[in-house]
C-alpha positions as CSV (number, residue, x, y, z in Angstrom):
1,X,-4.8,13.0,-0.6
2,X,-5.8,10.5,2.3
3,X,-5.6,6.9,1.7
4,X,-9.1,5.4,1.9
5,X,-10.6,1.8,1.2
6,X,-12.0,1.4,-2.4
7,X,-15.1,3.2,-3.1
8,X,-16.9,1.0,-5.5
9,X,-19.0,3.8,-6.8
10,X,-16.0,5.8,-7.7
11,X,-14.7,2.6,-9.6
12,X,-18.0,2.3,-11.5
13,X,-17.7,6.2,-12.4
14,X,-14.2,5.8,-13.5
15,X,-13.6,2.7,-14.8
16,X,-16.9,1.0,-15.5
17,X,-15.7,-2.0,-17.4
18,X,-13.5,-3.0,-14.4
19,X,-16.4,-2.3,-12.1
20,X,-18.2,-4.9,-14.2
21,X,-15.6,-7.4,-14.0
22,X,-15.3,-7.1,-10.3
23,X,-19.0,-7.6,-9.8
24,X,-18.7,-10.9,-11.9
25,X,-15.8,-11.9,-9.6
26,X,-17.4,-11.2,-6.5
27,X,-15.1,-8.3,-5.8
28,X,-11.9,-10.4,-6.3
29,X,-9.2,-9.0,-8.6
30,X,-6.8,-10.2,-11.2
31,X,-3.2,-8.9,-11.7
32,X,-4.8,-7.2,-14.8
33,X,-7.5,-5.5,-12.5
34,X,-4.7,-4.3,-10.1
35,X,-2.8,-2.8,-13.0
36,X,-5.7,-1.0,-14.5
37,X,-6.8,0.5,-11.0
38,X,-3.1,1.2,-10.1
39,X,-2.9,3.4,-13.5
40,X,-5.8,5.5,-12.4
41,X,-4.8,8.9,-10.7
42,X,-7.0,8.9,-8.0
43,X,-8.0,5.4,-7.2
44,X,-4.5,4.1,-7.0
45,X,-4.6,5.5,-3.7
46,X,-7.4,3.3,-2.5
47,X,-6.8,0.2,-0.5
48,X,-7.3,-3.5,-1.3
49,X,-7.4,-6.5,1.0
50,X,-4.7,-8.9,0.4
51,X,-5.2,-12.1,2.0
52,X,-2.2,-14.4,2.7
53,X,-1.7,-17.8,4.2
54,X,-0.8,-16.1,7.2
55,X,-2.7,-12.8,7.6
56,X,-4.6,-10.2,6.1
57,X,-3.4,-6.8,5.1
58,X,-4.9,-3.7,3.7
59,X,-2.2,-2.1,0.9
60,X,-2.6,0.8,-1.3
61,X,-3.4,-0.4,-4.9
62,X,-0.2,1.4,-6.2
63,X,2.0,-0.9,-3.7
64,X,0.0,-4.0,-3.8
65,X,2.0,-5.9,-6.6
66,X,5.4,-5.2,-5.0
67,X,4.0,-6.1,-1.6
68,X,2.6,-9.6,-3.1
69,X,6.1,-10.3,-4.7
70,X,7.9,-9.5,-1.4
71,X,5.3,-12.1,0.5
72,X,6.0,-14.9,-2.0
73,X,9.8,-14.3,-2.5
74,X,10.8,-15.8,1.0
75,X,8.6,-18.9,0.2
76,X,7.3,-18.7,3.7
77,X,4.0,-17.6,2.7
78,X,1.7,-17.1,-0.4
79,X,-0.9,-14.6,-1.6
80,X,-4.6,-16.3,-1.5
81,X,-6.4,-13.4,-3.3
82,X,-6.7,-9.7,-3.8
83,X,-10.1,-8.0,-3.1
84,X,-12.1,-4.8,-2.7
85,X,-12.5,-4.2,1.1
86,X,-16.0,-3.9,2.4
87,X,-16.8,-1.5,5.2
88,X,-18.6,-3.0,8.1
């Protein structure tokens, strides 16, 4: 399967409660949201936008929590937020 940006319509279909929460939070995700999305068979390969103090990264949902831990482990940077990327 090829990695793609998160398709909000796919989230609405597969995980309607999560989709409603994301709409309430303007697309920003909590750790709980990422864990729910990461446990889904298909959507775990979607990408999320991770914004740090020193950069922005597109990362697969299934790897995003580990990536965030690595960023914060060295105390040189921090994770601002994680959100669903928007296609321009």
